[in-house]
GUZAZA-610492 format. One line per 8 residues: for each residue x, y, z of N, C-alpha, C, O. Coordinates in steps of 0.1 Angstrom, whole numbers, plus 5000, padded with zeros to 4 digits. Example, Ala and Ser with C-alpha at 12.3 -4.5 7.8 and 13.67 -1.06 7.14 Angstrom:
2
5132 4943 5078 5123 4955 5078 5132 4967 5078 5142 4967 5085; 5128 4978 5071 5137 4989 5071 5129 5000 5079 5134 5011 5080
This chain:
283
5004 2551 0842 4995 2560 0838 4982 2559 0846 4975 2549 0846; 4979 2570 0853 4969 2572 0862 4958 2580 0854 4947 2580 0859; 4959 2585 0844 4949 2594 0840 4936 2586 0835 4937 2574 0832; 4924 2592 0833 4913 2583 0829 4912 2581 0815 4904 2572 0810; 4920 2589 0807 4920 2587 0793 4929 2574 0789 4941 2571 0793; 4921 2565 0779 4928 2552 0775 4938 2557 0764 4936 2564 0755; 4952 2550 0769 4962 2554 0757 4960 2548 0744 4954 2538 0742; 4965 2556 0734 4963 2550 0720 4975 2540 0718 4984 2539 0725
4973 2533 0707 4984 2525 0700 4998 2531 0699 5009 2526 0704; 4997 2545 0692 5008 2553 0689 5015 2556 0702 5027 2556 0702; 5009 2560 0713 5016 2563 0725 5022 2551 0731 5032 2552 0736; 5017 2539 0730 5024 2528 0737 5036 2525 0727 5047 2522 0732; 5035 2526 0715 5048 2522 0707 5059 2533 0710 5071 2530 0712; 5054 2547 0711 5066 2557 0713 5071 2556 0726 5080 2563 0729; 5066 2548 0736 5072 2547 0748 5080 2535 0751 5085 2534 0762; 5080 2525 0741 5087 2515 0742 5080 2502 0748 5069 2503 0753
5087 2490 0746 5081 2479 0749 5079 2475 0765 5070 2467 0769; 5087 2482 0772 5087 2480 0787 5079 2491 0795 5080 2493 0808; 5071 2500 0788 5066 2511 0793 5054 2508 0801 5047 2498 0799; 5051 2518 0811 5038 2516 0820 5025 2515 0811 5016 2507 0814; 5025 2524 0800 5012 2524 0790 5011 2509 0787 5000 2503 0789; 5022 2501 0781 5020 2489 0775 5017 2480 0785 5009 2471 0782; 5021 2480 0797 5019 2471 0807 5003 2473 0811 4995 2464 0813; 5000 2485 0811 4983 2487 0814 4977 2482 0804 4969 2472 0806
4978 2487 0790 4972 2482 0780 4971 2468 0778 4961 2463 0774; 4982 2459 0782 4982 2445 0782 4974 2440 0793 4966 2431 0790; 4974 2444 0804 4968 2441 0816 4950 2443 0811 4942 2434 0812; 4947 2454 0806 4932 2455 0801 4929 2446 0790 4917 2442 0789; 4938 2441 0782 4934 2431 0773 4933 2417 0779 4924 2409 0776; 4942 2414 0788 4939 2402 0795 4927 2401 0802 4920 2391 0801; 4924 2413 0809 4911 2413 0816 4898 2412 0808 4887 2407 0812; 4899 2419 0796 4888 2418 0787 4887 2404 0781 4876 2398 0779
4898 2398 0777 4899 2382 0774 4893 2374 0783 4885 2365 0780; 4897 2377 0795 4893 2366 0805 4877 2369 0805 4870 2359 0806; 4871 2381 0805 4857 2382 0806 4851 2378 0794 4840 2373 0794; 4857 2379 0783 4851 2373 0771 4850 2358 0772 4841 2352 0768; 4861 2353 0778 4862 2337 0779 4850 2333 0789 4843 2323 0787; 4849 2341 0800 4837 2337 0810 4824 2338 0804 4816 2329 0807; 4822 2348 0796 4809 2351 0791 4807 2339 0781 4797 2333 0782; 4814 2334 0772 4814 2325 0764 4810 2311 0770 4800 2305 0767
4819 2308 0779 4816 2295 0787 4803 2295 0793 4796 2285 0793; 4797 2309 0799 4784 2309 0802 4771 2307 0792 4761 2302 0795; 4776 2313 0781 4765 2311 0769 4764 2298 0765 4753 2294 0762; 4777 2290 0764 4776 2276 0759 4770 2266 0768 4764 2257 0764; 4772 2270 0783 4765 2263 0793 4747 2264 0790 4740 2254 0790; 4743 2277 0788 4731 2278 0786 4726 2272 0774 4716 2265 0774; 4734 2273 0763 4729 2265 0752 4729 2249 0754 4720 2243 0748; 4738 2243 0761 4737 2230 0764 4725 2226 0771 4720 2215 0769
4722 2236 0782 4712 2234 0792 4701 2232 0782 4695 2221 0781; 4697 2241 0774 4685 2241 0766 4684 2230 0756 4673 2225 0754; 4695 2227 0750 4695 2216 0742 4691 2202 0749 4683 2194 0744; 4697 2201 0760 4693 2190 0770 4677 2191 0773 4670 2181 0772; 4674 2203 0776 4660 2205 0782 4650 2200 0771 4640 2194 0774; 4653 2203 0759 4644 2199 0746 4642 2185 0748 4630 2181 0747; 4652 2177 0750 4650 2162 0750 4642 2158 0763 4634 2149 0763; 4646 2164 0775 4639 2159 0786 4629 2165 0793 4624 2159 0803
4625 2179 0789 4613 2187 0796 4601 2179 0794 4593 2176 0804; 4597 2175 0779 4584 2170 0776 4579 2161 0789 4569 2163 0796; 4587 2151 0791 4581 2141 0800 4579 2148 0813 4570 2144 0820; 4588 2158 0817 4585 2163 0832 4570 2172 0830 4561 2171 0838; 4570 2180 0819 4558 2186 0818 4545 2177 0817 4535 2181 0823; 4546 2166 0811 4533 2157 0811 4530 2154 0827 4519 2154 0831; 4539 2153 0835 4537 2148 0849 4532 2161 0855 4521 2162 0859; 4540 2171 0856 4537 2181 0865 4524 2190 0858 4519 2198 0866
4518 2188 0848 4508 2196 0843 4495 2186 0843 4484 2191 0839; 4496 2174 0848 4485 2165 0850 4473 2171 0853 4462 2169 0846; 4473 2180 0864 4462 2187 0871 4457 2197 0863 4446 2201 0867; 4463 2202 0851 4456 2213 0844 4452 2207 0830 4448 2214 0821; 4454 2193 0828 4450 2187 0817 4433 2190 0815 4426 2190 0825; 4430 2192 0801 4415 2195 0800 4408 2182 0801 4413 2171 0796; 4395 2184 0808 4386 2174 0810 4377 2173 0801 4368 2181 0803; 4375 2164 0790 4366 2164 0779 4354 2155 0783 4354 2147 0793
4344 2157 0775 4332 2149 0777 4334 2142 0763 4341 2145 0754; 4326 2131 0763 4325 2122 0751 4319 2129 0737 4307 2131 0736; 4327 2131 0728 4320 2135 0716 4316 2124 0706 4305 2126 0700; 4324 2114 0705 4319 2102 0700 4326 2090 0702 4336 2090 0710; 4323 2077 0696 4331 2066 0703 4339 2057 0692 4334 2055 0681; 4349 2054 0695 4358 2047 0686 4353 2031 0686 4355 2024 0696; 4347 2028 0675 4340 2015 0674 4341 2008 0660 4340 2015 0650; 4344 1996 0660 4344 1989 0646 4329 1987 0641 4327 1986 0629
4320 1988 0650 4306 1984 0647 4301 1998 0641 4304 2009 0645; 4291 1996 0631 4284 2007 0624 4275 2011 0631 4264 2008 0626; 4275 2018 0642 4264 2023 0649 4266 2037 0655 4276 2041 0659; 4254 2043 0654 4254 2058 0657 4242 2060 0667 4233 2052 0669; 4242 2072 0674 4232 2075 0686 4225 2089 0681 4232 2098 0677; 4212 2089 0683 4203 2101 0682 4204 2106 0695 4204 2098 0704; 4204 2118 0698 4201 2124 0709 4194 2138 0710 4199 2147 0703; 4183 2139 0717 4174 2150 0720 4177 2158 0732 4178 2154 0743
4176 2171 0729 4177 2181 0741 4164 2185 0744 4157 2191 0736; 4159 2181 0755 4145 2187 0758 4146 2198 0769 4148 2196 0780; 4145 2211 0763 4144 2223 0772 4135 2234 0770 4135 2243 0777; 4127 2232 0758 4118 2241 0752 4104 2237 0753 4099 2236 0764; 4096 2234 0743 4081 2229 0746 4081 2214 0744 4091 2207 0743; 4069 2210 0744 4066 2195 0743 4055 2193 0731 4051 2181 0729; 4052 2202 0723 4043 2200 0713 4045 2189 0704 4036 2183 0699; 4059 2186 0702 4063 2175 0693 4066 2163 0698 4069 2154 0690
4066 2162 0710 4070 2150 0719 4065 2138 0713 4072 2128 0709; 4050 2139 0712 4042 2127 0709 4046 2122 0694 4046 2109 0691; 4049 2132 0685 4051 2127 0671 4065 2121 0672 4065 2109 0669; 4076 2127 0676 4089 2122 0681 4090 2108 0684 4098 2100 0679; 4080 2105 0694 4080 2091 0701 4072 2081 0690 4076 2070 0689; 4064 2086 0684 4056 2079 0675 4063 2074 0664 4061 2063 0659; 4073 2082 0658 4082 2080 0646 4095 2071 0651 4100 2064 0643; 4098 2073 0665 4110 2063 0669 4102 2048 0671 4108 2038 0668
4089 2048 0676 4084 2036 0679 4082 2029 0663 4085 2017 0661; 4077 2036 0654 4074 2031 0641 4087 2024 0637 4086 2012 0633; 4100 2029 0637 4112 2025 0633 4119 2015 0643 4130 2010 0641; 4113 2014 0653 4120 2006 0665 4133 2009 0669 4142 2001 0670; 4134 2025 0670 4147 2032 0673 4145 2037 0689 4134 2041 0693; 4156 2036 0696 4158 2039 0708 4168 2051 0710 4179 2050 0703; 4166 2061 0717 4174 2074 0715 4176 2078 0730 4171 2072 0740; 4183 2088 0732 4187 2095 0746 4180 2110 0745 4182 2118 0736
4171 2113 0755 4165 2126 0758 4174 2132 0770 4175 2125 0780; 4179 2145 0768 4186 2151 0778 4176 2162 0782 4173 2171 0774; 4170 2160 0794 4160 2170 0799 4165 2179 0810 4173 2176 0819; 4158 2191 0809 4161 2201 0820 4151 2200 0830 4140 2196 0828; 4155 2205 0844 4145 2203 0855 4132 2212 0852 4121 2207 0856; 4132 2223 0844 4120 2231 0841 4112 2222 0832 4100 2222 0835; 4117 2216 0821 4110 2207 0812 4103 2197 0820 4092 2194 0817; 4111 2190 0831 4106 2178 0837 4092 2184 0846 4082 2177 0847
4094 2196 0852 4083 2200 0859 4071 2203 0851 4059 2201 0856; 4073 2208 0838 4062 2211 0832 4055 2200 0825 4043 2200 0824; 4064 2190 0820 4058 2179 0814 4062 2165 0819 4070 2157 0812; 4057 2162 0831 4061 2150 0838 4055 2137 0830 4061 2126 0829; 4043 2141 0824 4038 2128 0819 4047 2126 0805 4046 2114 0800; 4052 2133 0799 4061 2132 0789 4073 2123 0794 4077 2114 0787; 4078 2128 0804 4090 2120 0808 4087 2107 0812 4095 2098 0811; 4075 2106 0816 4071 2091 0819 4069 2082 0806 4071 2069 0806
4064 2089 0797 4061 2084 0784 4075 2080 0776 4076 2069 0770; 4086 2089 0777 4099 2086 0770 4105 2073 0777 4111 2065 0770; 4103 2072 0790 4109 2062 0800 4101 2049 0795 4108 2038 0793; 4087 2050 0795 4079 2037 0792 4083 2033 0778 4082 2021 0776; 4086 2041 0768 4091 2037 0755 4104 2030 0754 4107 2024 0744; 4112 2031 0765 4126 2025 0766 4137 2033 0762 4147 2027 0758; 4135 2046 0762 4147 2055 0758 4154 2059 0771 4149 2059 0782; 4167 2063 0766 4175 2068 0777 4171 2082 0784 4168 2091 0776
4170 2084 0797 4168 2096 0803 4180 2102 0806 4188 2096 0813; 4182 2116 0800 4194 2120 0804 4194 2135 0810 4185 2142 0806; 4204 2139 0819 4203 2151 0825 4207 2162 0818 4219 2160 0814; 4200 2174 0817 4205 2185 0810 4206 2198 0819 4205 2209 0815; 4207 2195 0832 4207 2206 0843 4193 2209 0847 4183 2205 0840; 4192 2216 0859 4181 2222 0864 4175 2234 0857 4163 2234 0852; 4184 2245 0856 4179 2257 0850 4185 2261 0836 4184 2272 0832; 4193 2252 0830 4200 2255 0816 4208 2266 0817 4208 2274 0808
4215 2268 0829 4224 2280 0829 4238 2279 0821 4241 2268 0815; 4246 2289 0820 4258 2288 0815 4267 2283 0826 4273 2291 0833; 4269 2268 0828 4274 2264 0840 4289 2267 0839 4295 2265 0850; 4295 2269 0831 4310 2273 0832 4312 2285 0841 4323 2287 0846; 4302 2293 0843 4303 2303 0854 4300 2302 0867 4301 2310 0876; 4296 2287 0868 4292 2282 0883 4304 2277 0891 4314 2275 0885; 4304 2275 0903 4312 2268 0911 4308 2256 0911 4297 2253 0907; 4320 2246 0916 4316 2234 0917 4304 2227 0923 4298 2218 0919
4302 2235 0935 4291 2233 0943 4276 2236 0936 4266 2229 0937; 4277 2248 0929 4266 2252 0922 4263 2241 0910 4252 2237 0907; 4274 2238 0903 4272 2227 0892 4266 2215 0897 4259 2209 0890; 4270 2210 0910 4264 2198 0915 4251 2199 0917 4244 2189 0915; 4248 2211 0924 4232 2213 0927 4224 2213 0915 4214 2206 0915; 4227 2221 0904 4222 2218 0891 4219 2205 0885 4209 2203 0877; 4227 2197 0888 4227 2182 0883 4219 2176 0891 4210 2170 0886; 4220 2175 0905 4212 2168 0916 4198 2170 0916 4191 2160 0916
4193 2183 0915 4181 2187 0914 4173 2180 0903 4162 2175 0907; 4176 2181 0892 4168 2174 0880 4170 2158 0883 4160 2151 0882; 4180 2154 0887 4183 2141 0890 4170 2134 0899 4163 2124 0896; 4170 2142 0911 4159 2137 0922 4146 2137 0916 4139 2127 0918; 4142 2149 0906 4128 2149 0901 4126 2136 0891 4116 2129 0892; 4136 2133 0883 4134 2121 0873 4133 2110 0881 4123 2103 0880; 4141 2107 0890 4140 2094 0900 4127 2094 0905 4121 2083 0905; 4122 2105 0910 4108 2105 0917 4097 2100 0908 4088 2092 0912
4098 2106 0895 4090 2102 0884 4090 2090 0881 4079 2085 0880; 4101 2083 0878 4104 2071 0870 4111 2060 0878 4110 2048 0876; 4119 2064 0889 4127 2054 0896 4140 2051 0890 4147 2043 0895; 4143 2059 0879 4156 2059 0872 4168 2067 0877 4167 2079 0878; 4177 2062 0880 4190 2068 0884 4199 2071 0872 4208 2064 0867; 4196 2084 0866 4203 2089 0855 4218 2089 0856 4222 2093 0867; 4226 2087 0846 4240 2088 0846 4247 2096 0834 4260 2097 0834; 4238 2101 0825 4244 2106 0815 4239 2122 0814 4227 2126 0815
4250 2130 0814 4247 2145 0815 4253 2151 0802 4262 2146 0795; 4244 2163 0799 4249 2171 0787 4249 2184 0793 4240 2187 0801; 4259 2194 0789 4258 2205 0795 4250 2214 0787 4251 2213 0775; 4243 2225 0793 4236 2235 0784 4245 2243 0775 4256 2246 0778; 4239 2246 0763 4248 2252 0753 4261 2243 0748 4269 2247 0740; 4262 2233 0753 4274 2226 0750 4286 2231 0756 4297 2228 0751; 4285 2241 0767 4297 2247 0773 4301 2239 0785 4293 2235 0793; 4315 2237 0785 4318 2229 0797 4333 2234 0801 4340 2240 0793
4337 2231 0811 4350 2232 0816 4355 2221 0828 4347 2213 0833; 4367 2221 0830 4371 2211 0840 4362 2209 0854 4360 2198 0859; 4359 2221 0857 4350 2222 0869 4337 2213 0867 4334 2204 0875; 4331 2217 0857 4317 2212 0853 4318 2195 0850 4310 2187 0855; 4328 2192 0841 4330 2178 0839 4334 2170 0852 4331 2159 0853; 4341 2177 0860 4345 2169 0872 4334 2170 0883 4333 2161 0892; 4326 2179 0882 4313 2180 0892 4303 2168 0887 4297 2161 0895; 4301 2166 0875 4292 2158 0871 4298 2144 0873 4290 2135 0876
4311 2141 0871 4317 2127 0874 4316 2124 0889 4314 2112 0892; 4317 2134 0897 4315 2133 0912 4302 2131 0916 4300 2128 0927; 4291 2134 0905 4276 2132 0909 4273 2121 0903 4261 2119 0901; 4281 2112 0898 4277 2098 0892 4276 2099 0877 4270 2090 0872; 4279 2108 0869 4275 2113 0856 4288 2111 0846 4299 2115 0849; 4284 2106 0835 4294 2107 0822 4289 2119 0816 4276 2120 0814; 4298 2129 0811 4293 2141 0803 4294 2137 0788 4305 2132 0783; 4283 2139 0781 4281 2135 0768 4280 2149 0758 4272 2158 0761
4287 2149 0749 4288 2161 0737 4281 2155 0726 4271 2149 0727; 4286 2158 0715 4281 2155 0700 4292 2157 0691 4301 2165 0693; 4292 2150 0680 4301 2152 0669 4295 2156 0656 4301 2161 0646; 4281 2154 0657 4273 2159 0643 4261 2164 0650 4254 2158 0658; 4260 2179 0644 4251 2188 0649 4240 2190 0638 4244 2195 0627; 4227 2186 0639 4218 2187 0629 4215 2202 0626 4209 2204 0615; 4217 2211 0634 4213 2225 0635 4199 2227 0631 4195 2237 0624; 4190 2216 0638 4175 2219 0635 4171 2232 0643 4162 2239 0638
4176 2236 0653 4173 2248 0661 4172 2261 0651 4165 2271 0653; 4181 2260 0640 4180 2273 0630 4169 2272 0621 4168 2281 0613; 4160 2263 0621 4148 2263 0613 4149 2265 0599 4142 2273 0593; 4159 2259 0593 4163 2259 0578 4153 2251 0571 4153 2251 0559; 4144 2244 0578 4136 2233 0570 4139 2220 0572 4151 2217 0576; 4130 2210 0569 4131 2196 0570 4143 2189 0563 4151 2181 0568; 4143 2194 0550 4154 2188 0540 4168 2193 0545 4178 2186 0544; 4169 2205 0550 4182 2208 0553 4187 2201 0565 4199 2198 0567
4177 2198 0575 4182 2189 0587 4188 2176 0582 4199 2172 0586; 4179 2170 0573 4182 2155 0570 4195 2157 0562 4203 2149 0565; 4198 2166 0553 4210 2166 0546 4222 2170 0556 4233 2164 0556; 4219 2179 0565 4231 2182 0576 4234 2171 0581 4246 2169 0582; 4227 2162 0584 4230 2149 0593 4236 2138 0583 4246 2132 0586; 4229 2137 0572 4234 2125 0565 4245 2128 0556 4251 2118 0551; 4249 2141 0554 4260 2144 0546 4270 2151 0554 4279 2158 0548; 4270 2149 0569 4280 2156 0576 4293 2149 0575 4293 2137 0574
4304 2157 0576 4318 2151 0572 4322 2145 0585 4334 2140 0584; 4315 2145 0597 4320 2139 0609 4312 2127 0610 4314 2119 0620; 4302 2124 0603 4294 2113 0605 4301 2097 0602 4306 2094 0592; 4300 2089 0613 4307 2078 0610 4304 2067 0622 4294 2069 0630; 4312 2057 0623 4308 2047 0633 4312 2054 0647 4322 2060 0649; 4303 2053 0656 4304 2058 0670 4299 2074 0671 4302 2081 0681; 4291 2078 0661 4288 2093 0660 4276 2093 0670 4268 2084 0673; 4277 2107 0676 4265 2111 0685 4258 2123 0679 4265 2133 0676
4246 2123 0676 4239 2131 0669 4231 2140 0676 4222 2135 0683; 4232 2154 0675 4222 2164 0683 4211 2168 0676 4211 2173 0665; 4200 2166 0683 4186 2171 0679 4179 2178 0691 4183 2177 0702; 4171 2185 0688 4161 2192 0697 4147 2188 0698 4142 2183 0687; 4139 2188 0709 4124 2187 0710 4120 2203 0711 4128 2211 0715; 4108 2207 0705 4102 2219 0706 4109 2227 0695 4110 2239 0697; 4114 2222 0683 4117 2229 0671 4107 2227 0659 4099 2218 0659; 4107 2236 0650 4097 2235 0642 4098 2223 0631 4087 2218 0627
4110 2220 0627 4111 2209 0616 4115 2196 0620 4116 2186 0612; 4119 2195 0632 4127 2182 0637 4116 2170 0636 4120 2160 0631; 4104 2172 0641 4095 2159 0639 4093 2153 0625 4091 2141 0623; 4093 2164 0615 4093 2158 0602 4106 2151 0596 4107 2141 0590; 4116 2159 0600 4130 2155 0596 4134 2141 0602 4141 2134 0596; 4129 2139 0612 4133 2127 0620 4133 2115 0610 4144 2109 0607; 4120 2112 0604 4117 2101 0594 4128 2098 0585 4133 2087 0584; 4133 2111 0579 4143 2110 0569 4158 2107 0573 4166 2101 0566
4159 2112 0587 4171 2109 0592 4175 2094 0594 4185 2088 0590; 4162 2088 0602 4164 2077 0605 4164 2066 0592 4172 2056 0592; 4156 2069 0582 4156 2061 0571 4169 2062 0563 4174 2052 0557; 4175 2072 0564 4188 2079 0556 4200 2071 0563 4208 2066 0555; 4201 2070 0575 4210 2063 0583 4210 2049 0582 4221 2043 0583; 4200 2043 0581 4198 2030 0580 4201 2026 0565 4207 2015 0564; 4198 2032 0555 4202 2031 0542 4218 2030 0540 4224 2024 0532; 4223 2037 0549 4239 2038 0550 4246 2027 0558 4258 2026 0560
4237 2019 0563 4241 2010 0570 4243 2010 0585 4249 2000 0590; 4238 2020 0592 4241 2022 0606 4228 2015 0612 4217 2013 0607; 4233 2013 0625 4223 2008 0634 4222 2019 0645 4232 2023 0650; 4211 2023 0649 4207 2035 0657 4205 2028 0673 4196 2020 0675; 4214 2034 0682 4213 2028 0695 4212 2041 0703 4215 2052 0699; 4207 2038 0717 4209 2049 0726 4222 2049 0730 4230 2040 0728; 4226 2062 0737 4239 2066 0740 4245 2055 0751 4256 2050 0751; 4237 2051 0760 4240 2042 0770 4247 2029 0763 4256 2022 0768
4241 2026 0750 4245 2012 0744 4258 2015 0736 4263 2005 0731; 4262 2027 0734 4272 2032 0723 4285 2033 0730 4296 2028 0726; 4284 2041 0743 4297 2044 0751 4301 2033 0758 4294 2024 0761; 4316 2033 0762 4321 2023 0772 4319 2032 0785 4320 2044 0786; 4316 2021 0795 4314 2026 0808 4328 2025 0817 4329 2031 0827; 4335 2017 0812 4348 2015 0821 4359 2013 0813 4358 2009 0801; 4372 2015 0818 4384 2009 0810 4385 2017 0798 4386 2011 0788; 4384 2031 0797 4384 2038 0786 4392 2050 0786 4395 2055 0797
4395 2055 0775 4403 2068 0774 4396 2076 0764 4389 2071 0755; 4400 2091 0766 4391 2101 0756 4404 2109 0752 4412 2113 0760; 4405 2110 0736 4416 2117 0730 4412 2132 0730 4401 2135 0735; 4423 2140 0724 4421 2153 0726 4408 2160 0716 4405 2172 0715; 4401 2151 0709 4391 2154 0699 4376 2150 0706 4366 2152 0701; 4378 2143 0718 4366 2139 0725 4363 2126 0720 4351 2122 0724; 4370 2118 0713 4367 2105 0706 4371 2095 0720 4382 2097 0725; 4362 2086 0724 4363 2078 0733 4368 2063 0729 4362 2058 0719
4378 2057 0735 4386 2045 0731 4384 2035 0742 4384 2039 0753; 4383 2023 0739 4384 2011 0749 4399 2010 0751 4407 2012 0742; 4402 2008 0763 4415 2004 0767 4420 1989 0763 4431 1985 0766
């Protein structure tokens, strides 16, 4: 049977059991069956490989993706001690600095001030006063740029410039860094580490910069769902209601049983890990 037309079952039956049509039809069936079996084996092999891969791939991914793991700052600290840290970002004015320092002195509380290079240039006496009062001096970059858009070298330059200014004023080698706007990526956190810094975020935002009023700031901190042992609280200098709210924040935290310490006394400086939420754990 040489024609391109495929024979029907009726034609095969009419020509008998040993006809050319039946032989051709049988051969086609054998070829189709063979192909079906091969495809089936291939599909089963793929399924087995996928099934096996589900069990073994995760460990391999953990290893091969180490370089792309997100590098996180410290948002808070895992500690059995009822301790929290207040932190101030100093990037705007200084009209409230004295009142803030006076309130902190009144309650014998030490905090951490993250300062920009511009703020240090404008208010060098305030930098000295903060240092003299025993508070942490922290780095908030030279120009308060969106540092996630900078190269590693540019990030280091932003960090080192203000570092050198503060060292010249106070003799202090700062080692705590907070990114402007709280924005960071692996490049920035790595650049800070290479510059001798631990990057610090926060897990309680007072939202004092929104100017909702003194009572709003106090309640936002004291009733915050994230407030707990090891919390780091965000505040700002140069805001309208923060100086007045500070009194209520301090007394409220103490009434809840918290001890207020600077960040340098809250975090672990070696042998630690940070989980995916930014919580720091002692190894």
